[in-house]
C-alpha positions as CSV (number, residue, x, y, z in Angstrom):
1,X,143.7,75.6,76.0
2,X,144.1,74.8,72.2
3,X,144.4,77.9,70.0
4,X,142.8,76.3,67.0
5,X,145.0,78.1,64.4
6,X,145.2,76.8,60.9
7,X,148.5,78.7,60.2
8,X,151.1,80.4,62.4
9,X,149.6,83.3,64.4
10,X,148.9,84.9,67.7
11,X,145.7,84.7,69.8
12,X,145.0,87.4,72.3
13,X,142.6,86.6,75.1
14,X,141.4,88.8,78.0
15,X,140.1,87.6,81.3
16,X,138.4,90.3,83.5
17,X,138.8,89.4,87.2
18,X,137.8,92.9,88.3
19,X,134.0,92.8,87.9
20,X,132.2,94.2,90.9
21,X,133.5,95.6,94.1
22,X,132.7,95.6,97.8
23,X,131.5,99.0,99.0
24,X,131.8,99.5,102.7
25,X,129.2,101.8,104.3
26,X,129.1,103.1,107.8
27,X,125.9,102.4,109.6
28,X,124.4,105.4,111.4
29,X,120.7,105.8,110.6
30,X,118.2,105.1,113.3
31,X,114.4,104.7,113.2
32,X,111.7,105.6,115.8
33,X,107.9,105.5,115.8
34,X,106.2,107.7,118.4
35,X,103.0,109.8,118.9
36,X,104.4,113.2,118.2
37,X,102.1,116.2,118.4
38,X,102.4,117.3,114.7
39,X,103.9,116.1,111.4
40,X,103.0,113.6,108.8
41,X,101.6,110.3,110.0
42,X,102.9,106.9,109.0
43,X,105.6,108.4,106.7
44,X,109.3,108.1,107.6
45,X,110.9,111.6,107.7
46,X,114.7,111.7,107.7
47,X,116.0,114.2,110.3
48,X,119.6,114.9,111.0
49,X,119.5,117.4,113.9
50,X,117.4,118.5,116.8
51,X,116.3,121.5,114.7
52,X,115.1,119.2,112.0
53,X,113.1,117.3,114.7
54,X,111.6,120.6,115.9
55,X,110.7,121.8,112.4
56,X,109.0,118.6,111.4
57,X,107.4,117.3,114.6
58,X,107.2,120.3,116.9
59,X,108.3,120.8,120.5
60,X,107.9,118.3,123.3
61,X,105.0,119.0,125.5
62,X,105.5,119.8,129.2
63,X,104.9,116.5,130.9
64,X,107.4,113.7,131.4
65,X,105.5,111.2,129.3
66,X,105.2,113.5,126.4
67,X,108.8,114.4,126.7
68,X,110.0,110.8,126.6
69,X,109.1,110.2,123.0
70,X,110.6,113.4,121.7
71,X,113.7,113.4,123.8
72,X,114.7,109.8,123.0
73,X,114.9,110.9,119.4
74,X,116.8,114.1,120.3
75,X,119.2,112.2,122.5
76,X,120.1,109.9,119.6
77,X,120.6,112.8,117.2
78,X,123.1,114.4,119.7
79,X,125.6,111.6,118.9
80,X,125.8,112.5,115.2
81,X,123.5,109.9,113.5
82,X,120.5,110.5,111.2
83,X,117.1,109.3,112.2
84,X,114.0,108.1,110.2
85,X,111.1,109.4,112.3
86,X,107.5,108.2,112.0
87,X,104.6,109.8,113.7
88,X,102.4,107.0,114.9
89,X,98.8,106.6,113.6
90,X,95.6,106.4,115.7
91,X,92.0,105.9,114.7
92,X,90.8,109.0,116.5
93,X,93.2,111.5,114.9
94,X,91.6,114.4,113.0
95,X,92.9,117.3,111.0
96,X,91.9,120.8,111.9
97,X,89.7,122.2,109.2
98,X,86.9,124.6,108.1
99,X,83.8,123.7,106.2
100,X,80.5,121.9,106.5
101,X,81.8,118.4,106.0
102,X,83.0,115.8,108.5
103,X,86.3,116.3,110.1
104,X,88.9,114.8,107.8
105,X,91.8,112.5,108.6
106,X,94.5,113.2,106.1
107,X,97.7,111.6,107.4
108,X,100.2,112.9,104.8
109,X,100.7,114.1,101.3
110,X,100.8,110.5,100.2
111,X,97.5,109.9,101.9
112,X,96.1,113.1,100.3
113,X,97.1,112.0,96.8
114,X,96.1,108.3,97.3
115,X,92.6,109.3,98.3
116,X,92.3,111.6,95.3
117,X,92.0,114.8,97.1
118,X,94.1,116.5,94.5
119,X,91.5,115.6,91.9
120,X,88.3,115.6,93.8
121,X,86.8,117.7,96.5
122,X,87.4,117.0,100.2
123,X,83.7,116.7,101.0
124,X,82.5,120.0,102.4
125,X,85.9,121.1,103.5
126,X,87.3,124.4,102.3
127,X,90.8,124.0,103.8
128,X,92.3,121.4,106.1
129,X,95.5,121.3,108.2
130,X,98.5,119.5,106.6
131,X,98.4,116.7,109.2
132,X,96.2,115.6,112.1
133,X,96.4,117.1,115.6
134,X,95.4,120.1,117.7
135,X,98.5,122.0,116.5
136,X,96.6,123.8,113.8
137,X,93.4,124.7,115.8
138,X,93.1,128.5,115.5
139,X,95.3,128.7,112.4
140,X,93.9,131.4,110.0
141,X,93.6,131.0,106.3
142,X,92.6,134.1,104.2
143,X,91.4,133.6,100.6
144,X,90.6,136.4,98.2
145,X,89.7,136.7,94.5
146,X,88.2,139.4,92.4
147,X,84.6,139.2,93.6
148,X,84.2,143.0,93.2
149,X,86.1,145.4,91.0
150,X,84.5,148.6,92.3
151,X,82.3,149.7,95.1
152,X,79.7,152.2,93.7
153,X,77.8,154.7,95.9
154,X,74.3,155.1,94.4
155,X,71.6,157.8,94.8
156,X,67.9,157.8,93.8
157,X,67.2,154.2,94.7
158,X,64.0,153.1,93.0
159,X,62.4,151.0,95.7
160,X,62.1,152.0,99.3
161,X,65.3,154.0,99.1
162,X,67.2,150.7,99.8
163,X,69.6,149.6,97.2
164,X,69.6,146.0,98.5
165,X,66.0,145.6,97.4
166,X,66.7,147.0,93.9
167,X,70.2,145.8,93.1
168,X,70.0,142.1,93.9
169,X,73.1,140.0,93.6
170,X,73.3,138.9,90.0
171,X,71.7,142.0,88.6
172,X,73.2,143.3,85.4
173,X,74.3,146.9,85.2
174,X,75.4,149.2,82.3
175,X,76.7,152.7,82.1
176,X,76.8,154.7,78.9
177,X,80.2,155.7,77.6
178,X,79.9,158.8,75.4
179,X,82.6,159.2,72.8
180,X,83.0,162.8,73.8
181,X,84.1,161.8,77.3
182,X,86.2,158.7,77.0
183,X,89.2,158.5,74.7
184,X,91.4,155.4,74.7
185,X,94.6,157.5,74.7
186,X,96.9,159.6,72.6
187,X,97.7,158.3,69.2
188,X,94.7,156.1,69.1
189,X,92.5,156.2,66.0
190,X,89.4,154.8,67.6
191,X,87.0,156.3,70.1
192,X,85.7,154.3,73.0
193,X,81.9,154.7,73.0
194,X,78.9,152.6,73.7
195,X,78.5,151.3,77.2
196,X,80.2,149.3,80.0
197,X,78.7,146.1,81.2
198,X,78.9,144.6,84.7
199,X,77.3,142.4,87.3
200,X,76.3,143.1,90.9
201,X,78.1,140.8,93.4
202,X,77.0,142.5,96.6
203,X,74.5,145.2,97.6
204,X,73.8,147.2,100.7
205,X,71.5,150.1,101.5
206,X,73.8,152.7,100.1
207,X,76.2,151.0,97.7
208,X,76.8,148.1,95.4
209,X,79.8,146.0,94.4
210,X,80.2,145.6,90.7
211,X,82.2,143.0,88.7
212,X,83.4,144.5,85.4
213,X,82.5,142.3,82.4
214,X,83.0,144.0,79.0
215,X,82.6,147.0,76.8
216,X,79.9,147.1,74.2
217,X,80.5,149.5,71.3
218,X,77.8,151.8,69.8
219,X,77.6,149.3,67.0
220,X,76.8,146.5,69.4
221,X,80.2,144.7,69.3
222,X,81.1,143.3,72.7
223,X,84.7,143.0,73.9
224,X,85.6,141.2,77.2
225,X,87.9,143.4,79.2
226,X,89.2,143.4,82.7
227,X,88.7,146.2,85.1
228,X,91.6,148.7,85.3
229,X,91.9,150.9,88.4
230,X,92.3,154.5,87.3
231,X,92.0,153.3,83.7
232,X,89.3,153.6,81.1
233,X,87.7,150.3,81.8
234,X,85.7,151.2,84.8
235,X,82.4,152.6,86.0
236,X,82.8,156.3,86.6
237,X,81.4,158.6,89.2
238,X,78.6,161.1,88.5
239,X,77.3,158.8,85.8
240,X,74.0,157.2,85.3
241,X,73.7,153.4,85.3
242,X,70.9,151.2,84.1
243,X,70.3,148.0,85.9
244,X,68.6,144.7,84.9
245,X,67.9,141.6,87.0
246,X,67.0,139.2,84.2
247,X,64.1,136.9,84.9
248,X,64.0,137.4,88.6
249,X,64.3,140.3,91.0
250,X,63.0,143.8,91.3
251,X,63.0,145.0,87.7
252,X,64.9,147.6,85.8
253,X,65.6,151.1,86.7
254,X,68.0,154.0,86.4
255,X,70.1,155.5,89.2
256,X,73.1,157.7,89.6
257,X,76.6,156.9,90.7
258,X,77.8,159.5,93.2
259,X,81.2,158.0,93.9
260,X,83.3,154.9,93.2
261,X,86.2,153.2,95.1
262,X,88.5,150.4,94.2
263,X,87.2,147.4,96.1
264,X,90.4,145.5,96.6
265,X,92.2,148.5,98.2
266,X,89.5,148.4,101.0
267,X,89.9,144.7,101.8
268,X,91.5,143.7,105.1
269,X,92.4,140.6,107.1
270,X,91.1,141.0,110.6
271,X,93.2,139.1,113.2
272,X,93.1,138.8,117.0
273,X,95.8,141.4,117.6
274,X,96.2,143.2,114.3
275,X,94.8,144.0,110.9
276,X,96.5,143.3,107.5
277,X,95.6,145.2,104.4
278,X,95.4,142.9,101.4
279,X,97.0,145.4,99.1
280,X,100.2,145.2,101.2
281,X,100.5,141.5,100.5
282,X,99.6,141.3,96.8
283,X,98.2,142.9,93.8
284,X,94.5,142.5,92.9
285,X,93.6,139.0,91.6
286,X,91.9,139.0,88.3
287,X,92.4,136.8,85.2
288,X,95.7,135.0,84.8
289,X,97.7,135.0,81.6
290,X,97.0,131.2,81.4
291,X,93.2,131.8,81.8
292,X,93.2,134.8,79.4
293,X,94.9,132.7,76.7
294,X,92.0,130.3,76.9
295,X,89.1,132.9,77.1
296,X,88.6,132.2,80.8
297,X,87.7,134.9,83.3
298,X,88.4,135.7,86.9
299,X,90.4,132.6,87.7
300,X,93.1,134.1,90.0
301,X,93.0,133.7,93.7
302,X,95.4,134.5,96.6
303,X,95.7,132.2,99.7
304,X,97.6,133.3,102.8
305,X,98.2,131.2,106.0
306,X,98.5,133.1,109.3
307,X,99.6,132.1,112.8
308,X,97.0,134.3,114.5
309,X,97.8,133.4,118.1
310,X,101.5,132.6,117.7
311,X,101.2,129.0,118.8
312,X,103.2,127.7,115.8
313,X,105.7,130.5,115.2
314,X,105.9,132.1,118.7
315,X,104.7,135.4,117.3
316,X,101.0,136.3,116.9
317,X,100.0,137.4,113.4
318,X,103.0,135.8,111.7
319,X,102.4,135.0,108.0
320,X,103.4,131.4,107.6
321,X,102.8,131.2,103.9
322,X,101.7,133.3,100.9
323,X,100.4,131.5,97.8
324,X,99.7,134.3,95.3
325,X,98.3,134.4,91.8
326,X,97.0,130.9,92.0
327,X,94.3,129.7,89.6
328,X,90.9,128.1,90.0
329,X,91.5,126.4,86.7
330,X,92.3,122.7,87.1
331,X,94.8,122.7,84.2
332,X,96.5,126.0,85.0
333,X,100.3,126.3,85.1
334,X,102.8,129.1,85.8
335,X,105.1,127.3,83.4
336,X,105.4,123.7,82.1
337,X,105.6,121.4,85.1
338,X,104.8,124.2,87.6
339,X,101.1,124.1,88.5
340,X,99.3,127.2,89.5
341,X,96.0,125.3,90.1
342,X,95.2,126.3,93.7
343,X,94.8,122.8,95.1
344,X,97.9,121.3,93.4
345,X,100.1,124.3,94.1
346,X,99.2,124.3,97.8
347,X,99.7,120.6,98.2
348,X,103.2,121.0,96.6
349,X,104.3,124.1,98.4
350,X,102.5,124.6,101.7
351,X,103.8,123.3,105.0
352,X,100.5,123.9,106.8
353,X,97.3,123.3,104.7
354,X,95.6,121.3,102.0
355,X,93.0,123.0,99.7
356,X,89.6,121.4,99.6
357,X,86.2,122.6,98.3
358,X,85.9,126.0,96.7
359,X,84.6,128.6,99.0
360,X,81.0,129.6,98.5
361,X,80.7,132.1,95.7
362,X,78.3,134.5,94.0
363,X,75.4,133.0,92.0
364,X,74.7,135.3,89.1
365,X,71.3,135.5,87.3
366,X,72.7,137.3,84.3
367,X,71.2,139.8,82.0
368,X,67.7,139.3,80.5
369,X,67.2,138.5,76.9
370,X,65.4,141.7,76.3
371,X,68.4,143.8,77.3
372,X,70.3,144.1,74.1
373,X,70.8,140.4,73.6
374,X,74.1,140.2,75.7
375,X,74.5,137.9,78.7
376,X,76.8,137.4,81.6
377,X,78.8,134.2,81.0
378,X,77.6,131.3,83.1
379,X,79.2,131.0,86.5
380,X,80.8,127.6,86.3
381,X,82.5,127.4,89.7
382,X,86.0,126.4,90.4
383,X,88.2,123.4,89.6
384,X,87.5,123.0,85.9
385,X,89.8,123.3,82.9
386,X,90.2,126.9,81.8
387,X,88.8,126.9,78.3
388,X,85.9,129.4,78.0
389,X,85.1,129.2,81.7
390,X,83.9,132.2,83.7
391,X,84.9,131.2,87.2
392,X,82.7,131.8,90.2
393,X,83.9,134.4,92.7
394,X,84.0,134.4,96.5
395,X,85.5,137.7,97.6
396,X,87.5,138.2,100.8
397,X,87.1,135.2,103.1
398,X,88.9,134.5,106.4
399,X,88.7,131.0,108.0
400,X,89.8,129.8,111.4
401,X,90.7,126.1,111.5
402,X,89.2,123.9,114.3
403,X,88.4,120.3,115.2
404,X,92.0,118.9,115.2
405,X,92.4,115.8,117.4
406,X,95.6,114.2,118.4
407,X,95.3,110.6,119.8
408,X,92.3,108.9,121.4
409,X,90.2,112.0,121.4
410,X,92.9,114.3,122.9
411,X,92.4,117.9,121.5
412,X,94.7,119.7,124.0
413,X,98.1,118.2,124.7
414,X,98.9,121.1,127.1
415,X,96.4,119.9,129.7
416,X,96.0,116.2,128.8
417,X,97.7,113.5,130.9
418,X,99.7,111.9,128.1
419,X,100.0,111.2,124.4
420,X,98.0,108.0,124.1
421,X,98.6,105.8,121.2
422,X,97.8,102.1,120.8
423,X,100.2,99.3,120.4
424,X,98.6,98.7,117.0
425,X,99.4,102.3,116.0
426,X,103.1,101.8,117.0
427,X,103.3,98.4,115.4
428,X,101.9,99.8,112.1
429,X,104.6,102.4,112.1
430,X,107.5,99.9,112.7
431,X,106.1,97.7,109.9
432,X,107.2,100.4,107.5
433,X,110.8,99.3,108.2
434,X,110.4,95.6,107.6
435,X,111.6,95.9,104.1
436,X,115.3,96.8,104.2
437,X,115.2,98.0,100.6
438,X,112.8,100.9,101.4
439,X,114.2,102.7,104.4
440,X,117.5,102.7,106.3
441,X,117.0,101.5,109.9
442,X,120.4,100.4,111.3
443,X,119.1,101.1,114.8
444,X,115.5,100.6,115.9
445,X,114.7,102.8,118.9
446,X,112.0,101.8,121.3
447,X,111.5,105.4,122.3
448,X,109.3,105.9,125.3
449,X,108.6,103.0,127.6
450,X,105.8,104.8,129.5
451,X,103.4,102.0,128.9
452,X,102.1,99.1,131.0
453,X,104.5,96.2,131.4
454,X,102.9,93.9,128.9
455,X,102.5,96.6,126.2
456,X,106.2,97.6,126.6
457,X,107.2,94.0,126.3
458,X,105.1,93.5,123.2
459,X,106.6,96.6,121.7
460,X,110.1,95.4,122.4
461,X,109.3,92.0,120.8
462,X,108.0,93.8,117.7
463,X,111.2,95.8,117.3
464,X,113.3,92.6,117.7
465,X,111.2,90.7,115.2
466,X,111.6,93.6,112.7
467,X,115.4,93.7,113.2
468,X,115.6,89.9,112.7
469,X,113.5,90.1,109.6
470,X,115.8,92.8,108.1
471,X,119.1,91.2,109.2
472,X,120.8,94.6,109.1
473,X,119.4,96.3,112.1
474,X,119.6,96.1,115.9
475,X,116.7,97.0,118.3
476,X,117.5,99.1,121.4
477,X,115.1,98.5,124.3
478,X,114.5,100.3,127.7
479,X,112.5,98.7,130.5
480,X,109.0,100.0,131.3
481,X,108.9,103.3,133.1
482,X,106.8,102.0,136.0
483,X,109.6,99.7,137.0
484,X,111.7,102.8,137.9
485,X,109.3,105.6,138.7
486,X,105.9,105.8,140.4
487,X,103.9,108.5,138.6
488,X,102.0,110.1,141.4
489,X,101.6,113.8,142.0
490,X,105.2,113.7,143.2
491,X,107.1,111.0,141.2
492,X,108.9,108.6,143.4
493,X,112.0,106.8,142.3
494,X,112.1,103.2,143.6
495,X,115.0,101.7,145.6
496,X,117.8,100.2,143.5
497,X,117.2,96.7,144.7
498,X,113.6,96.9,143.6
499,X,114.6,98.3,140.3
500,X,117.0,95.5,139.7
501,X,114.3,93.0,140.2
502,X,111.9,95.0,138.0
503,X,114.4,95.2,135.2
504,X,115.2,91.5,135.2
505,X,111.6,90.7,135.4
506,X,110.8,92.9,132.4
507,X,113.4,91.4,130.1
508,X,112.9,87.7,131.2
509,X,110.1,86.8,128.6
510,X,111.5,89.0,125.8
511,X,112.7,87.2,122.7
512,X,116.3,86.0,122.8
513,X,118.1,87.6,119.9
514,X,121.5,88.9,118.9
515,X,119.7,91.7,117.1
516,X,118.7,93.4,120.3
517,X,120.4,95.4,123.0
518,X,118.9,95.8,126.5
519,X,119.8,98.8,128.6
520,X,119.2,99.4,132.4
521,X,117.0,102.4,132.4
522,X,116.7,106.2,132.6
523,X,118.8,109.3,132.7
524,X,117.8,112.6,134.3
525,X,118.3,115.6,132.0
526,X,117.5,119.2,131.5
527,X,114.4,120.2,129.4
528,X,115.2,123.6,127.9
529,X,111.7,123.9,126.5
530,X,110.1,123.9,130.0
531,X,113.1,124.9,132.1
532,X,112.9,121.7,134.3
533,X,114.4,118.2,134.5
534,X,113.0,115.1,133.0
535,X,113.3,111.3,133.1
536,X,114.4,110.1,129.7
537,X,114.8,106.4,128.5
538,X,118.3,105.5,127.5
539,X,117.7,103.5,124.3
540,X,118.2,106.6,122.2
541,X,121.6,107.2,123.9
542,X,122.8,103.6,123.6
543,X,121.9,103.5,119.9
544,X,123.6,106.9,119.7
545,X,126.9,105.5,121.1
546,X,126.8,103.0,118.2
547,X,126.3,105.7,115.7
548,X,129.1,107.8,117.2
549,X,131.3,104.7,117.1
550,X,130.6,104.2,113.4
551,X,131.5,107.8,112.7
552,X,134.7,107.8,114.8
553,X,135.8,104.2,114.5
554,X,134.1,101.1,113.0
555,X,131.0,99.0,113.9
556,X,133.2,96.2,115.2
557,X,134.5,98.3,118.1
558,X,132.5,98.0,121.3
559,X,130.4,101.0,122.0
560,X,130.9,100.5,125.7
561,X,133.4,101.8,128.3
562,X,134.8,105.2,129.3
563,X,136.2,105.9,125.9
564,X,133.3,105.1,123.5
565,X,130.5,104.6,125.9
566,X,130.1,108.1,127.4
567,X,126.4,109.2,127.8
568,X,125.7,112.8,126.8
569,X,123.4,115.3,128.4
570,X,122.8,113.4,131.6
571,X,122.7,115.1,135.0
572,X,122.4,111.8,136.8
573,X,121.0,108.3,136.5
574,X,117.6,107.3,137.9
575,X,119.2,104.0,138.7
576,X,123.0,103.5,139.3
577,X,123.5,99.8,139.9
578,X,126.1,98.6,142.3
579,X,128.6,95.9,141.3
580,X,126.4,93.2,142.8
581,X,123.4,94.5,140.9
582,X,125.5,94.8,137.7
583,X,126.4,91.2,138.0
584,X,122.8,90.2,138.2
585,X,121.9,92.4,135.3
586,X,124.7,91.3,133.0
587,X,124.0,87.6,133.6
588,X,120.4,88.4,132.5
589,X,121.4,90.1,129.1
590,X,121.1,93.6,130.5
591,X,123.8,96.2,129.9
592,X,124.3,98.4,132.9
593,X,124.6,102.2,132.6
594,X,126.7,103.5,135.5
595,X,128.1,106.6,137.0
596,X,131.7,106.5,138.4
597,X,133.7,109.4,139.7
598,X,136.1,110.8,137.1
599,X,134.5,108.8,134.2
600,X,131.0,110.2,134.4
601,X,128.0,108.2,133.1
602,X,128.9,105.4,130.7
603,X,127.5,102.3,129.1
604,X,129.3,99.5,131.0
605,X,128.4,96.4,129.0
606,X,128.2,95.3,125.4
607,X,125.9,92.2,125.4
608,X,123.2,91.6,122.9
609,X,119.9,90.1,123.9
610,X,121.0,86.6,123.0
611,X,120.2,84.2,125.8
612,X,123.0,81.7,125.2
613,X,126.7,81.8,125.1
614,X,127.9,82.7,121.6
615,X,130.2,85.0,119.7
616,X,127.0,86.8,118.8
617,X,126.2,87.6,122.4
618,X,128.4,90.7,122.0
619,X,127.3,93.9,120.2
620,X,130.6,94.4,118.3
621,X,130.4,90.9,116.9
622,X,126.8,91.2,115.8
623,X,127.5,94.6,114.2
624,X,130.7,93.3,112.5
625,X,128.7,90.5,110.8
626,X,126.0,92.9,109.8
627,X,128.7,95.1,108.3
628,X,130.5,92.4,106.3
629,X,127.3,90.6,105.3
630,X,125.7,93.7,103.9
631,X,128.8,94.7,102.0
632,X,129.6,91.3,100.6
633,X,125.9,90.6,99.7
634,X,125.8,93.8,97.7
635,X,129.0,92.7,95.9
636,X,127.4,89.3,95.2
637,X,124.6,91.0,93.2
638,X,127.2,91.7,90.5
639,X,127.6,88.0,89.9
640,X,123.9,87.4,89.3
641,X,123.2,86.0,85.8
642,X,126.9,85.3,85.2
643,X,128.1,81.8,84.5
644,X,129.0,79.7,87.5
645,X,132.5,78.9,86.2
646,X,136.1,79.3,87.4
647,X,136.2,82.9,86.1
648,X,133.2,84.1,88.0
649,X,134.3,82.3,91.2
650,X,137.8,83.7,91.0
651,X,136.4,87.1,90.4
652,X,134.2,86.9,93.4
653,X,137.1,85.8,95.6
654,X,139.3,88.6,94.3
655,X,136.8,91.3,95.3
656,X,135.9,89.8,98.7
657,X,139.4,88.9,100.0
658,X,140.8,92.5,99.8
659,X,137.7,93.8,101.6
660,X,138.2,91.3,104.5
661,X,141.9,92.0,104.6
662,X,141.0,95.7,105.1
663,X,138.6,94.8,107.9
664,X,141.4,92.6,109.4
665,X,143.9,95.5,109.2
666,X,141.4,97.7,111.0
667,X,141.2,95.1,113.9
668,X,137.7,93.8,113.1
669,X,138.7,90.1,112.5
670,X,141.6,87.9,113.5
671,X,141.6,85.8,110.4
672,X,139.3,84.7,107.5
673,X,139.0,82.3,104.6
674,X,136.9,82.5,101.5
675,X,136.0,79.2,99.8
676,X,134.4,79.5,96.4
677,X,135.5,76.8,94.0
678,X,134.5,73.4,92.7
679,X,134.4,71.9,96.2
680,X,131.2,73.9,97.2
681,X,130.0,74.7,93.6
682,X,129.4,71.1,92.6
683,X,127.8,70.0,89.4
684,X,124.5,69.7,91.2
685,X,124.8,73.2,92.5
686,X,125.7,74.5,89.0
687,X,122.8,72.6,87.4
688,X,120.4,74.2,89.9
689,X,121.5,77.7,88.8
690,X,123.1,78.3,92.2
691,X,126.3,79.9,93.3
692,X,127.9,79.2,96.7
693,X,130.6,80.9,98.7
694,X,131.6,80.0,102.2
695,X,133.2,82.8,104.2
696,X,134.9,81.8,107.4
697,X,135.6,84.6,109.9
698,X,137.3,84.7,113.3
699,X,135.8,87.9,114.9
700,X,137.7,90.1,117.2
701,X,136.4,90.0,120.8
702,X,136.0,92.9,123.2
703,X,137.5,92.6,126.7
704,X,134.8,92.3,129.3
705,X,136.8,91.0,132.2
706,X,140.3,92.0,133.4
707,X,142.3,90.1,136.0
708,X,145.3,91.8,137.7
709,X,147.5,89.7,140.0
710,X,150.1,91.5,142.0
711,X,152.8,89.1,143.4
712,X,155.3,90.1,146.1
713,X,158.6,88.1,146.1
714,X,161.8,88.0,148.3
715,X,164.6,90.2,147.2
716,X,167.0,87.4,146.1
717,X,164.5,85.6,143.9
718,X,164.7,85.7,140.1
719,X,161.3,86.5,138.5
720,X,161.9,83.6,136.1
721,X,161.7,81.3,139.1
722,X,158.2,82.3,140.1
723,X,156.5,83.2,136.8
724,X,153.9,80.5,136.1
725,X,153.7,79.3,139.7
726,X,151.0,81.7,140.9
């Protein structure tokens, strides 16, 4: 290249052939969609252990068919991989709730937010369970605010000696504060005199509940203050109060307070087997610092979630969550970015409930215009911005959630025959994994095959179609349950010859694809939750052997055999095919799982579901190509928007070839060649803004068949004479 210098000199040029790299990632994330008994619906949740599965989706229920879904997932996790779990949807699913509205269906936090429940009221629903199902039926939710500050015992009732007919809810009450009896404290220069002002929030025959409002000085200046137990801002015993009801009610009168108690200290949560005192859980709710700074009143509220019967935690009366000092104010925050608004805080922090409509509160009538000209601030209800709002109060409320429905009207999984979910519900869940950029799904697990034959086949084809669409995933399929087991009162396992026919018949119409792996059936394993043994489909285990292989070796190693194909947690196989039966299965794309003495239970085949002879009819070859295709495709993104010239092409070859040499050194391929030059990047290609690289690979092949020939010779014969003759 000419230097174009006008006088002697030196030109320094740099060429960077190190742009980009190939990152090799080990595949080990599975995906499953199933009708679990709890958990968010239609949202992938990444779990990494059986305990994660328990925490998010609950225990398996005590029937075989329930157990299949759950245990396939648990079986996969036992091999060390992670799992994206989706709880399948169903039109009949409902959340447990309390309220006057229709039973809600809120599938997840995303669903809650998308429907605007965080900004608008769940119609008529006070609280709803976090997700659908019967799991939350009977769950208790206790809500308390400062409905009453004091409980006052009253004598000399004006009408019929019944306070409830005289002190109607909403009546205003005042009590004189003589300067001679109330002093604000040592060192103070002012004397507290005038009168206290309050509002009646509840009334009985012998006492009233009073909400403290303010102090009015002798000169008529009104100061809003909060009630202080044992402090100066309170109605006192042995004092006379004057009461007003405003424009409605029984009229004014004067009565005597004989005793007073702190209302909050008397409040309890009554459970099936115990009683909890509110003051053991929290301090009295009142006005938050956020509300006070904006001239709001009575915005604080406590919410407590309780497992009354122990169905969730295992211990009756367990407090599952405490949400204290929340606010009714829509704009309230504990600090910047940390909402204290009751709905928003609960949706962000609770594992069990959503907040809905505000509980029914007290309607106040206020003081009359003729009573000194002061008035109770208007009761504006909950869920408004805090400025100048006096929030409605509700008191001590205890709710029991009910109405939760699982699938197809099932409200009680303990006694129902099976978890029923439609093919459409399962299909909708697996469609979440069609975009390989959204969720990892290296292994698509069929899960349960306890469906009728046609449904199971349709589900298998859906998984295969999804894997082929992604091009980075493999679907793992188990034949339909009824081909192995007759589900009568006493389940009967079919004869092996009949099972062989059923298995081959099941797979015959299923899509031919190298992105699928077909197994031969079920294992028998111990259920620690019910202390019994269950039939469990093997697709979770076969995918698990691939995940374990990725962790311990590489994807291009076969997951089969006595070394890498060992099946975990299996007491026996429901179906242990003989050599003759294995021959039939293998010639029909089915990988046998067998038991052999000394080796245990192992995967004894590594075919894909491809129906023709090809390098891609082996699991290790398909997964090798997924591995190198993903890695090199990611590296190719670094070449986007570069020039298609010799520098870019050379750079690409320089980053791909070391990667392939590494795979070759690790026994994944025999040989390779990368062609990326002017021979395949012609002028027409360049002018079309394209870039082409041809990567030729000779994959390593697994041994499927071993021939051993033993030859006996006469003593005087040289081996060289007979080698090649037999």
